[in-house]
N, CA, C and O of each residue as an XYZ file, in Angstrom:
900
protein
N      64.158    236.431      1.529
C      65.363    237.339      1.269
C      66.144    236.995      0.366
O      66.341    235.842     -0.020
N      66.662    238.027     -0.046
C      67.311    237.288     -1.868
C      68.776    237.024     -1.005
O      69.249    237.329      0.090
N      69.134    236.336     -2.097
C      70.621    235.493     -1.239
C      71.561    236.467     -2.336
O      71.444    237.005     -3.438
N      72.762    236.263     -1.014
C      74.008    237.756     -1.085
C      75.314    236.873     -1.324
O      75.409    236.091     -0.377
N      76.171    236.734     -2.072
C      77.489    236.539     -1.357
C      78.562    237.235     -1.159
O      78.884    238.024     -2.047
N      79.322    237.134     -0.051
C      80.515    237.384      0.514
C      81.614    237.332      0.369
O      82.154    236.482      1.077
N      82.103    237.755     -0.117
C      83.428    237.605     -0.384
C      84.654    237.049      0.925
O      85.725    236.823      0.363
N      84.700    236.909      1.753
C      85.167    236.515      2.981
C      86.280    235.639      3.799
O      86.418    234.416      3.816
N      87.197    236.881      4.620
C      88.501    235.968      4.888
C      88.337    236.436      6.546
O      89.361    236.761      7.146
N      87.358    236.450      7.071
C      87.508    236.566      8.619
C      87.907    237.495      9.225
O      87.683    237.375     10.430
N      88.771    239.040      8.754
C      88.760    240.186      8.851
C      87.663    241.144      9.549
O      86.508    240.884      9.888
N      88.339    242.227      9.642
C      87.629    243.460     10.174
C      86.379    243.888      9.303
O      85.251    244.118      9.739
N      86.889    243.963      7.705
C      86.067    244.219      6.957
C      85.460    243.895      6.195
O      84.544    244.520      5.661
N      86.101    242.086      5.809
C      84.494    241.557      5.449
C      83.632    240.738      6.623
O      82.778    239.921      6.279
N      83.921    241.022      8.097
C      82.616    240.859      8.695
C      81.663    241.731      9.034
O      80.485    241.525      9.327
N      82.404    242.931      8.953
C      81.400    244.263      8.411
C      80.088    243.680      8.022
O      78.946    243.480      8.434
N      81.201    243.452      6.588
C      80.471    243.521      4.967
C      78.763    242.218      5.134
O      77.565    242.017      4.938
N      80.080    241.754      5.649
C      78.411    240.650      6.048
C      77.607    240.582      7.152
O      76.862    239.606      7.223
N      77.574    241.826      8.496
C      76.189    242.720      8.780
C      76.001    243.462      8.178
O      75.044    243.883      8.828
N      76.079    244.282      7.178
C      76.278    245.521      6.976
C      74.929    244.352      5.543
O      73.760    244.730      5.618
N      75.127    243.453      4.738
C      74.643    242.520      3.927
C      73.344    242.166      4.087
O      72.380    242.286      3.331
N      73.540    241.346      6.056
C      72.006    241.093      6.421
C      71.094    242.675      6.605
O      69.981    242.823      6.100
N      71.818    243.800      7.432
C      71.481    244.601      7.810
C      70.260    245.321      6.881
O      69.226    245.851      7.287
N      70.713    245.164      5.576
C      70.425    245.695      3.787
C      68.848    244.464      3.273
O      68.217    244.677      2.238
N      68.533    243.386      4.148
C      67.672    242.367      3.717
C      68.374    241.429      2.883
O      67.524    240.865      2.194
N      69.727    240.919      2.571
C      69.784    239.688      2.184
C      70.071    238.468      3.261
O      69.860    238.540      4.472
N      70.499    237.550      2.684
C      70.457    235.818      3.512
C      71.865    236.067      2.639
O      71.938    235.809      1.438
N      72.890    236.569      3.371
C      74.318    236.276      3.419
C      75.268    234.814      2.674
O      74.697    233.917      3.294
N      75.927    234.350      2.104
C      76.281    233.485      1.990
C      77.873    233.337      1.810
O      78.045    233.486      0.600
N      79.152    233.112      2.435
C      80.280    233.377      2.777
C      80.609    232.430      2.034
O      80.277    231.248      2.125
N      81.625    233.202      0.874
C      82.941    232.459      0.106
C      84.416    232.885      0.530
O      84.950    233.921      0.135
N      84.969    232.023      1.325
C      86.316    231.633      1.987
C      87.248    231.083      0.743
O      87.263    229.890      0.440
N      88.094    232.177     -0.008
C      89.593    231.288     -0.141
C      90.938    231.019     -0.209
O      91.864    231.765     -0.527
N      90.937    229.702      0.174
C      92.427    229.051      0.341
C      93.510    229.519     -0.797
O      93.436    228.768     -1.770
N      94.310    230.353     -0.922
C      94.892    230.865     -1.751
C      96.277    230.423     -1.834
O      96.941    230.637     -2.848
N      96.834    229.703     -0.627
C      97.965    229.404      0.089
C      98.999    230.632      0.840
O     100.203    230.833      1.003
N      97.330    231.465      1.255
C      98.493    232.540      1.829
C      98.829    231.999      3.438
O      98.141    231.432      4.287
N     100.130    232.441      3.397
C     100.896    232.364      4.466
C     100.187    232.982      5.902
O     101.047    233.389      6.682
N      99.049    233.101      6.300
C      98.243    233.581      7.442
C      96.986    233.279      7.214
O      96.012    234.030      7.271
N      97.047    231.706      6.851
C      95.896    230.855      6.547
C      95.248    230.546      7.914
O      94.434    229.626      8.005
N      95.557    231.214      8.858
C      95.130    231.397     10.028
C      93.185    231.796     10.056
O      92.165    231.339     10.572
N      93.610    232.963      9.106
C      92.204    233.646      8.526
C      91.145    232.732      8.583
O      90.070    232.814      9.179
N      91.535    231.988      7.987
C      90.012    230.616      7.395
C      89.476    230.705      8.624
O      88.333    231.153      8.721
N      90.332    230.221     10.012
C      89.309    229.474     11.186
C      88.841    230.434     11.718
O      87.957    230.191     12.540
N      89.260    232.059     11.461
C      88.702    233.092     12.293
C      87.437    233.051     11.138
O      86.424    233.212     11.819
N      87.019    232.908      9.678
C      85.902    233.101      9.062
C      85.023    232.192      9.397
O      83.828    232.487      9.380
N      85.410    231.040      9.729
C      84.724    229.798     10.139
C      83.824    230.418     11.486
O      82.606    230.404     11.665
N      84.819    230.910     12.264
C      84.339    231.054     14.183
C      83.508    232.491     13.899
O      82.740    232.894     14.773
N      83.688    233.275     12.613
C      82.787    234.217     12.704
C      81.521    233.960     11.968
O      80.445    234.289     12.466
N      81.603    233.363     10.756
C      80.372    233.093      9.746
C      79.304    232.090     10.826
O      78.075    232.045     10.761
N      80.107    231.413     11.701
C      79.523    230.241     12.485
C      78.365    231.297     13.290
O      77.142    231.154     13.279
N      79.165    232.399     13.989
C      78.579    233.293     14.997
C      77.551    234.026     14.576
O      76.689    234.562     15.273
N      77.688    234.037     13.152
C      76.479    235.079     12.569
C      75.494    234.671     11.458
O      74.808    235.282     10.638
N      75.766    233.074     11.854
C      74.762    232.306     11.506
C      74.420    231.815      9.910
O      73.567    231.231      9.241
N      75.765    232.512      9.813
C      75.626    232.516      8.114
C      76.855    231.267      7.713
O      77.926    230.989      8.254
N      75.979    230.564      6.247
C      77.170    229.125      5.759
C      77.966    230.024      4.679
O      78.055    230.942      3.864
N      78.379    229.109      5.293
C      80.333    229.704      4.557
C      80.952    228.052      3.806
O      80.816    226.867      4.110
N      81.628    228.778      2.759
C      82.139    227.825      1.569
C      83.730    228.299      1.268
O      84.008    229.445      0.915
N      84.515    227.459      1.422
C      85.775    227.457      1.462
C      86.115    226.888      0.053
O      85.675    225.798     -0.316
N      86.889    227.646     -0.691
C      87.567    227.276     -2.033
C      89.131    227.319     -2.006
O      89.800    228.154     -1.399
N      89.465    226.588     -2.538
C      90.922    226.421     -2.754
C      91.333    226.257     -4.204
O      90.814    225.655     -5.144
N      92.694    227.160     -4.056
C      93.818    227.245     -5.653
C      95.061    227.418     -4.838
O      95.431    227.543     -3.671
N      95.415    227.371     -5.802
C      97.095    227.972     -5.074
C      97.720    229.096     -5.714
O      98.237    228.838     -6.801
N      97.788    230.108     -5.364
C      98.254    231.321     -5.795
C      99.958    231.358     -5.246
O     100.303    232.538     -5.178
N     100.579    230.841     -5.026
C     101.629    230.035     -4.364
C     102.351    229.730     -6.439
O     103.334    230.313     -6.897
N     101.870    229.168     -6.867
C     102.425    228.928     -8.156
C     102.678    230.022     -8.799
O     103.786    230.121     -9.327
N     101.772    231.052     -8.907
C     102.454    232.495     -9.057
C     103.583    233.213     -8.684
O     104.626    233.599     -9.214
N     102.982    233.273     -7.489
C     104.336    234.286     -6.536
C     103.844    235.560     -6.497
O     102.732    236.082     -6.580
N     105.350    236.040     -6.297
C     105.480    238.275     -6.716
C     105.395    238.827     -5.127
O     105.849    239.913     -4.766
N     104.676    237.792     -4.195
C     103.791    238.228     -2.941
C     104.675    237.930     -1.568
O     105.379    236.924     -1.474
N     104.587    238.673     -0.777
C     105.154    238.279      0.762
C     103.839    237.699      1.555
O     104.028    237.563      2.764
N     102.842    237.419      1.186
C     101.619    236.714      1.544
C     101.704    235.221      0.706
O     101.195    234.295      1.337
N     102.100    234.973     -0.220
C     101.878    233.370     -1.115
C     103.872    232.856     -1.280
O     104.162    231.683     -1.516
N     104.830    233.799     -1.130
C     106.151    233.386     -0.996
C     107.135    233.595     -0.224
O     106.823    233.697      0.963
N     108.608    233.733     -0.559
C     109.017    233.597      1.050
C     109.600    235.196      1.089
O     110.657    235.524      1.630
N     108.948    235.834      0.601
C     109.141    237.327      0.850
C     109.098    237.563      2.726
O     108.491    236.996      3.635
N     110.056    238.668      2.657
C     109.580    238.671      4.319
C     108.149    239.710      4.503
O     108.024    240.594      3.655
N     107.414    239.635      5.262
C     106.188    240.483      5.237
C     106.856    241.807      6.126
O     107.215    241.429      7.241
N     107.144    243.528      5.834
C     107.212    244.039      6.110
C     107.063    244.540      7.142
O     105.888    244.319      7.433
N     107.812    245.455      8.411
C     107.145    245.378      9.754
C     107.512    247.397     10.281
O     108.589    247.952     10.061
N     106.942    247.714     10.598
C     107.473    248.951     11.359
C     107.348    250.068     10.106
O     107.134    251.161     10.630
N     107.396    250.172      8.868
C     107.263    250.715      7.864
C     106.253    251.693      7.794
O     105.221    251.448      8.418
N     106.333    252.794      7.142
C     105.320    253.410      6.416
C     104.156    252.757      5.791
O     104.240    251.762      5.071
N     102.696    253.573      6.206
C     101.802    253.162      5.939
C     101.723    253.939      4.720
O     102.415    254.932      4.497
N     100.801    253.424      3.892
C     100.653    254.367      2.343
C     102.541    254.237      1.292
O     103.611    253.663      1.494
N     102.040    255.029      0.358
C     103.007    254.851     -0.740
C     102.894    254.506     -1.834
O     102.141    254.707     -2.786
N     103.902    253.843     -1.555
C     104.441    253.054     -2.623
C     103.368    251.147     -2.389
O     102.899    250.916     -1.275
N     103.228    250.394     -3.206
C     102.416    249.316     -3.540
C     103.032    248.440     -2.313
O     103.496    247.709     -3.188
N     103.402    247.925     -1.290
C     104.066    246.856     -0.666
C     104.097    245.599     -1.673
O     103.637    245.374     -2.792
N     104.924    244.835     -0.653
C     104.837    243.305     -1.256
C     104.253    242.457     -0.503
O     104.493    241.255     -0.394
N     103.427    243.127      0.059
C     102.202    242.371      0.395
C     100.714    241.857     -0.658
O      99.900    240.934     -0.670
N     100.919    242.723     -1.211
C     100.182    242.971     -2.730
C     100.145    241.708     -3.350
O     101.256    241.455     -3.815
N      99.532    241.034     -3.499
C      99.081    240.000     -4.070
C      98.613    239.907     -5.730
O      97.511    240.274     -6.139
N      99.442    239.471     -6.379
C      98.931    240.091     -7.737
C      97.817    239.417     -8.179
O      97.661    238.197     -8.117
N      96.733    240.545     -8.805
C      95.400    239.613     -9.101
C      94.506    239.106     -8.455
O      93.343    238.834     -8.755
N      95.138    238.969     -7.452
C      94.258    238.026     -5.947
C      93.333    238.846     -5.663
O      93.914    239.372     -4.713
N      91.945    239.612     -5.740
C      90.952    240.308     -5.938
C      90.228    239.878     -7.426
O      89.131    239.319     -7.430
N      90.709    240.089     -8.255
C      90.140    239.703     -9.465
C      89.974    238.030     -9.637
O      88.815    237.682     -9.862
N      90.556    237.401     -9.594
C      90.796    235.979     -9.048
C      89.263    236.037     -8.162
O      88.136    235.742     -8.561
N      89.644    236.455     -7.037
C      88.440    236.271     -5.572
C      87.029    236.842     -6.315
O      85.972    236.236     -6.496
N      87.358    238.081     -6.640
C      85.962    238.206     -7.492
C      85.630    236.970     -8.344
O      84.666    236.208     -8.281
N      86.307    236.981     -8.861
C      86.049    235.824    -10.229
C      85.389    234.466     -9.518
O      84.439    234.063    -10.189
N      85.505    234.102     -8.986
C      85.144    232.737     -7.724
C      83.850    233.192     -7.255
O      82.839    232.525     -7.475
N      83.810    234.764     -6.345
C      82.699    234.825     -5.805
C      81.322    235.005     -6.534
O      80.231    235.021     -5.964
N      81.547    235.142     -7.936
C      80.780    235.609     -8.929
C      80.443    234.412     -9.357
O      79.228    234.363     -9.165
N      80.868    233.175     -9.936
C      80.726    231.788    -10.032
C      79.775    231.163     -9.180
O      78.768    230.724     -9.736
N      79.879    231.027     -7.927
C      79.002    231.169     -6.809
C      78.029    231.496     -6.811
O      77.155    230.665     -6.566
N      77.683    232.797     -7.069
C      76.352    234.099     -7.172
C      75.976    233.358     -8.085
O      75.041    232.645     -7.719
N      76.351    233.169     -9.341
C      75.455    232.262    -10.393
C      74.645    231.306     -9.949
O      73.418    231.319     -9.863
N      75.738    230.120     -9.554
C      75.158    228.944     -9.129
C      74.193    229.011     -8.216
O      73.258    228.236     -8.418
N      74.119    229.736     -7.214
C      73.342    230.053     -5.978
C      71.936    230.815     -6.343
O      70.906    230.684     -5.681
N      72.083    231.707     -7.615
C      70.551    232.912     -8.108
C      70.768    233.757     -7.199
O      69.807    233.996     -6.468
N      72.392    234.673     -6.862
C      72.440    235.620     -6.027
C      73.073    236.702     -7.178
O      74.156    236.441     -7.704
N      72.464    237.700     -7.464
C      72.733    238.877     -8.412
C      73.174    239.550     -7.207
O      72.791    240.667     -7.552
N      73.704    239.750     -6.008
C      74.212    240.561     -5.479
C      75.755    240.084     -5.149
O      75.824    238.855     -5.143
N      77.200    240.833     -4.832
C      78.184    240.328     -3.733
C      78.816    241.973     -3.308
O      79.014    243.119     -3.711
N      78.947    240.882     -2.005
C      79.594    241.994     -1.415
C      81.202    241.767     -1.675
O      81.643    240.757     -2.223
N      82.282    243.217     -1.044
C      84.047    242.980     -0.805
C      83.803    244.290     -0.241
O      83.194    245.321     -0.524
N      84.848    243.615      1.071
C      85.379    244.451      1.738
C      86.419    245.248      1.623
O      87.180    245.476      2.563
N      86.520    245.640      0.702
C      87.648    246.654      0.250
C      87.723    248.172      0.236
O      86.885    248.931     -0.250
N      88.696    248.450      0.757
C      88.363    249.847      1.312
C      89.473    251.160      0.944
O      90.431    251.282      1.707
N      89.342    252.097     -0.177
C      90.478    253.270     -0.487
C      90.972    254.470      0.355
O      91.549    255.501      0.010
N      90.467    253.908      1.875
C      90.899    255.035      2.629
C      91.993    254.458      3.682
O      93.163    254.635      3.344
N      91.800    253.889      4.731
C      92.464    252.817      5.199
C      93.026    251.694      4.656
O      92.443    250.653      4.958
N      93.959    251.593      3.963
C      94.793    250.627      2.971
C      95.953    250.426      2.595
O      96.488    251.487      2.273
N      96.494    249.696      2.502
C      97.979    250.104      1.941
C      98.468    250.285      0.785
O      99.678    250.435      0.609
N      97.598    250.297     -0.162
C      97.738    251.156     -1.333
C      97.694    249.981     -2.875
O      98.343    249.836     -3.912
N      96.565    249.380     -2.232
C      96.368    247.863     -3.355
C      95.959    248.400     -4.212
O      95.204    249.327     -3.918
N      96.256    248.089     -5.975
C      95.534    248.707     -6.342
C      94.087    248.290     -6.866
O      93.330    249.206     -7.185
N      93.534    246.625     -7.008
C      93.006    246.338     -6.538
C      91.387    246.744     -5.524
O      90.274    246.227     -5.620
N      91.862    247.813     -4.637
C      91.399    248.136     -3.029
C      89.683    249.536     -4.126
O      88.515    249.715     -3.780
N      90.485    250.131     -5.378
C      90.334    251.458     -5.283
C      88.599    251.063     -5.999
O      88.335    249.920     -6.371
N      87.811    251.949     -6.065
C      86.610    252.514     -7.195
C      86.883    252.151     -8.088
O      86.861    250.921     -8.025
N      87.192    252.511     -9.090
C      87.460    252.214    -10.172
C      87.753    250.624    -10.317
O      87.127    250.117    -11.248
N      88.341    249.995     -9.795
C      88.222    248.596     -9.727
C      86.796    247.708     -9.200
O      86.640    246.499     -9.370
N      86.254    248.225     -8.825
C      85.094    247.720     -8.406
C      83.888    248.396     -9.374
O      82.720    248.081     -9.143
N      84.173    249.230    -10.344
C      83.177    249.804    -11.194
C      83.277    248.617    -12.183
O      82.330    248.044    -12.720
N      84.589    248.355    -12.327
C      85.105    247.727    -13.912
C      84.388    246.201    -13.864
O      83.786    245.615    -14.764
N      84.695    245.740    -12.372
C      83.913    244.298    -12.033
C      82.806    244.469    -12.144
O      82.419    243.471    -12.753
N      82.125    244.982    -11.992
C      80.828    244.731    -12.528
C      80.447    245.184    -13.587
O      79.267    244.961    -13.855
N      80.893    245.616    -14.133
C      80.702    245.791    -16.122
C      81.425    244.348    -16.186
O      81.056    243.728    -17.184
N      82.319    243.675    -15.419
C      82.322    242.624    -16.642
C      81.932    241.546    -15.759
O      82.515    240.516    -16.099
N      81.322    241.408    -14.954
C      80.080    240.140    -14.195
C      78.862    240.441    -14.927
O      78.139    239.453    -15.049
N      78.304    241.779    -15.582
C      77.254    241.601    -16.472
C      77.466    241.415    -17.857
O      76.549    241.480    -18.676
N      78.891    241.136    -18.208
C      78.820    241.006    -19.422
C      79.680    239.051    -19.769
O      79.850    238.507    -20.861
N      80.023    238.513    -18.364
C      80.690    237.404    -18.857
C      80.196    236.216    -17.943
O      80.939    235.419    -17.370
N      78.714    236.230    -17.899
C      77.693    235.387    -16.929
C      76.627    234.809    -18.038
O      76.375    235.687    -18.864
N      76.272    234.184    -18.165
C      75.346    233.724    -18.870
C      74.203    233.949    -18.206
O      73.342    234.267    -19.027
N      73.758    233.935    -17.043
C      72.722    234.503    -15.900
C      72.356    235.693    -16.966
O      71.380    235.648    -17.716
N      73.243    236.697    -16.909
C      73.675    238.014    -17.226
C      73.006    238.406    -19.263
O      72.209    239.085    -19.910
N      74.031    237.421    -19.385
C      73.687    236.978    -21.705
C      72.071    237.371    -21.372
O      71.198    238.148    -21.758
N      72.247    236.496    -20.576
C      70.266    235.860    -21.342
C      69.202    236.486    -20.671
O      68.026    236.192    -20.883
N      69.692    237.620    -19.605
C      68.468    238.569    -18.891
C      67.948    237.706    -17.729
O      66.779    237.322    -17.686
N      68.775    237.445    -16.878
C      67.997    236.625    -16.025
C      68.640    236.937    -14.654
O      68.266    236.509    -13.563
N      69.658    237.745    -14.910
C      70.232    238.711    -13.692
C      71.112    239.967    -14.094
O      71.497    240.234    -15.232
N      71.376    240.752    -12.824
C      72.041    241.700    -13.445
C      72.656    242.023    -11.659
O      72.161    242.302    -10.567
N      74.034    241.766    -12.263
C      75.029    241.632    -11.218
C      75.445    243.206    -10.721
O      75.790    244.173    -11.400
N      75.238    243.029     -9.008
C      76.166    244.492     -8.347
C      76.950    244.166     -7.060
O      76.579    243.619     -6.022
N      78.110    244.648     -7.424
C      78.742    244.683     -6.387
C      79.019    245.697     -5.063
O      79.628    246.765     -5.006
N      78.497    245.114     -4.288
C      78.609    246.128     -3.378
C      80.283    246.317     -2.429
O      80.859    245.455     -1.766
N      80.627    247.489     -2.646
C      81.483    247.933     -1.282
C      81.286    249.017     -0.190
O      81.761    250.150     -0.253
N      80.695    248.636      0.595
C      80.121    249.648      1.563
C      81.062    250.451      2.545
O      80.881    251.565      3.037
N      82.394    249.346      2.730
C      83.434    250.208      3.144
C      84.224    250.913      2.583
O      85.302    251.060      3.160
N      84.011    251.638      1.229
C      85.269    251.366     -0.108
C      85.512    253.079      0.608
O      86.678    253.452      0.476
N      84.702    253.975      1.225
C      85.147    255.592      1.526
C      84.850    255.764      2.829
O      84.257    256.782      3.186
N      85.334    254.502      3.986
C      84.879    254.452      5.072
C      86.322    254.355      6.013
O      87.067    253.381      5.911
N      86.566    255.332      6.804
C      87.896    254.329      7.913
C      88.015    253.502      8.630
O      87.186    252.660      8.976
N      89.096    253.648      8.950
C      88.741    251.759      9.816
C      88.005    251.791     11.000
O      87.325    250.844     11.396
N      88.127    252.873     11.581
C      87.684    253.753     12.673
C      86.203    253.391     12.849
O      85.592    252.879     13.787
N      85.763    253.902     11.423
C      84.423    254.320     10.987
C      83.508    253.019     10.903
O      82.394    252.883     11.408
N      84.289    252.012     10.088
C      84.077    250.176      9.756
C      83.579    249.879     11.327
O      82.409    249.851     11.709
N      84.610    249.694     12.022
C      84.519    249.390     13.293
C      83.606    249.839     14.058
O      82.781    248.926     14.079
N      83.245    250.631     14.673
C      81.845    251.315     14.863
C      80.373    251.100     14.615
O      79.387    250.896     15.323
N      80.695    251.266     12.934
C      79.224    250.290     12.020
C      79.314    248.687     12.546
O      78.374    248.047     13.015
N      80.584    248.247     12.358
C      80.013    246.673     12.826
C      79.846    246.601     14.401
O      79.240    245.657     14.908
N      80.332    247.500     15.076
C      79.794    247.522     16.810
C      78.461    247.473     16.743
O      77.814    246.516     17.167
N      77.852    248.708     16.097
C      76.299    248.562     16.491
C      75.617    247.377     15.488
O      74.408    247.435     15.714
N      75.863    246.382     14.528
C      75.582    245.535     13.864
C      76.093    244.423     14.552
O      76.212    243.418     13.852
N      76.499    244.300     15.982
C      76.752    243.058     16.737
C      78.082    242.394     16.256
O      78.209    241.302     16.810
N      79.154    242.696     15.382
C      80.257    241.805     14.503
C      81.125    241.411     16.277
O      81.215    242.164     17.247
N      81.439    240.518     16.178
C      82.119    239.803     16.890
C      83.247    239.747     16.681
O      83.788    238.642     16.635
N      83.858    240.729     16.516
C      85.729    241.431     16.484
C      86.786    240.733     16.929
O      87.902    240.829     16.418
N      86.487    239.929     17.981
C      87.326    239.087     19.033
C      87.342    238.075     18.086
O      88.338    237.357     18.173
N      86.405    237.734     17.042
C      86.902    236.067     16.955
C      87.697    236.813     15.075
O      87.807    236.090     14.085
N      87.968    237.821     15.094
C      88.233    238.168     13.412
C      89.541    237.960     13.771
O      89.798    237.765     14.959
N      90.688    237.971     12.682
C      92.212    237.809     12.344
C      92.394    239.078     11.177
O      91.613    239.505     10.327
N      93.329    239.338     11.425
C      93.867    240.409     10.445
C      95.140    240.439     10.241
O      95.394    241.289      9.388
N      96.113    239.879     10.645
C      97.971    239.979     10.890
C      98.096    238.934      9.684
O      97.471    237.888      9.513
N      98.866    239.396      9.076
C      99.998    238.530      7.700
C     100.636    237.848      8.135
O     101.052    236.980      7.367
N     101.136    237.789      9.647
C     102.628    237.233      9.905
C     102.233    237.008     11.347
O     102.585    237.719     12.289
N     101.175    235.541     11.436
C     100.637    235.592     12.677
C     102.223    234.535     13.292
O     103.263    234.363     12.657
N     101.891    234.019     14.630
C     102.906    233.015     14.900
C     102.437    231.663     15.148
O     101.629    231.181     14.354
N     102.735    231.162     15.890
C     102.367    229.315     15.135
C     101.018    229.556     16.696
O     100.277    228.630     17.025
N     101.010    230.132     16.990
C      99.606    229.882     17.660
C      98.731    231.018     17.588
O      98.139    231.659     18.456
N      98.798    231.115     16.279
C      98.111    232.366     15.353
C      97.543    233.732     16.125
O      96.461    234.280     15.911
N      98.687    234.179     17.192
C      98.378    235.169     17.586
C      98.988    236.736     16.900
O     100.108    236.571     16.417
N      98.737    237.443     16.837
C      99.084    238.356     15.910
C     100.706    239.549     15.818
O     101.072    239.816     16.963
N     101.256    239.956     15.149
C     102.385    240.438     14.838
C     102.035    241.642     15.951
O     102.442    241.615     17.113
N     101.442    242.402     15.542
C     101.704    244.007     15.759
C     102.103    244.563     15.001
O     101.745    245.741     14.967
N     102.957    244.137     14.066
C     103.744    245.658     13.593
C     103.300    245.295     12.080
O     103.249    246.309     11.384
N     102.998    244.218     11.463
C     102.809    244.427      9.580
C     101.679    245.427      9.743
O     101.290    245.885     10.817
N     101.152    245.736      8.410
C     101.080    246.642      8.170
C      99.176    246.242      8.801
O      98.551    246.833      9.682
N      98.852    245.391      8.179
C      97.288    245.290      8.475
C      97.122    245.160     10.257
O      96.113    245.630     10.782
N      98.110    244.541     11.032
C      97.787    244.495     12.169
C      98.173    246.116     12.682
O      97.965    246.258     13.887
N      98.595    247.118     12.119
C      98.612    248.348     12.303
C      97.427    249.237     12.221
O      96.742    249.910     12.991
N      97.489    248.891     10.687
C      95.519    249.677     10.618
C      94.711    248.982     10.935
O      93.730    249.055     10.195
N      94.587    247.990     12.070
C      93.855    247.342     12.785
C      93.510    247.983     13.914
O      92.362    248.266     14.255
N      94.554    248.222     14.523
C      94.984    248.549     15.835
C      94.614    249.913     15.651
O      93.497    250.184     16.092
N      95.398    251.069     14.994
C      94.887    252.337     14.718
C      93.516    252.527     14.630
O      92.984    253.391     15.328
N      92.652    251.601     13.606
C      91.194    251.364     13.901
C      90.842    251.114     15.083
O      89.832    251.645     15.546
N      91.549    250.317     15.755
C      90.167    250.480     17.476
C      90.865    251.852     18.435
O      90.264    252.489     19.300
N      91.636    251.962     18.187
C      92.350    253.084     18.677
C      91.580    254.430     18.362
O      90.928    254.867     19.310
N      91.549    255.118     17.253
C      90.555    256.019     16.560
C      88.643    255.776     17.088
O      87.699    256.452     17.497
N      88.902    254.669     16.805
C      87.189    254.058     17.508
C      86.351    254.023     18.517
O      85.144    253.840     18.678
N      87.681    254.336     19.439
C      87.638    254.116     20.831
C      86.841    253.372     21.123
O      85.779    253.768     21.604
N      87.265    251.209     20.797
C      86.931    250.567     21.258
C      87.509    249.594     21.500
O      87.697    248.838     20.546
N      87.938    249.262     22.595
C      88.712    248.087     23.095
C      89.084    246.811     21.903
O      88.357    245.977     21.364
N      90.718    247.133     21.775
C      90.847    245.884     21.368
C      91.015    244.811     21.574
O      91.997    244.532     22.262
N      90.133    243.704     21.073
C      90.227    242.515     21.429
C      91.690    241.571     21.251
O      91.910    240.666     22.055
N      92.637    241.865     20.150
C      93.517    241.329     19.074
C      94.351    240.777     20.243
O      95.005    241.544     20.950
N      94.328    239.377     20.458
C      95.530    238.326     20.976
C      96.533    239.125     20.322
O      96.386    239.467     19.149
N      98.037    239.600     21.333
C      99.252    239.741     20.176
C      99.823    238.542     20.490
O      99.248    237.841     21.323
N     101.225    238.022     19.802
C     102.233    237.587     20.392
C     103.255    238.719     21.013
O     103.295    239.942     20.875
N     104.196    237.639     21.875
C     104.998    238.605     22.888
C     106.062    239.096     21.822
O     106.648    240.149     22.074
N     106.321    238.507     20.803
C     107.213    238.468     19.797
C     107.227    240.582     19.587
O     107.938    241.113     18.733
């Protein structure tokens, strides 16, 4: 089986990507990033999901709090109960997917993988510009210009975004068929001290809506608050 790198957060989307990569014949290698996110609980979820699906996991640390500009890496309040979509919310982390994909590309080059899976979604998402098809296409071109393996003809990199045009409900239905343990996943941007989901941030609401529309019981543990 050829190796593939899965940019992994332990959420619904990246966990489904992991299962899809395996179904498509790859040996998945998960890469999670501790970037100073306030919802670091997702890294615990990533470890549990990777273990459950028998995939190796590597965690890389960097500090995007030094840049700031986001409610996920600074002291700005995480929006709750507001409209979904429209303007780009303050939970957007400047250049996050660009930085994380660059790390995934570097990891891929070191382990001889030519395929990188990314769980971005252009249907049920919060308006982040680095979740669009144009971004995925542009980064794939960059990957094949910026690496020694590609320059020397030893690799041709492909960025897989299999969830790009799927609704959250469709993603969940696909994952259920592939045996994704959604009860182990984490999506909340503002969990409580015990790691329970707030149920009110954009990510929680999109997740809950996805389970409802997929007619799949929601396994999320929500905070009483």
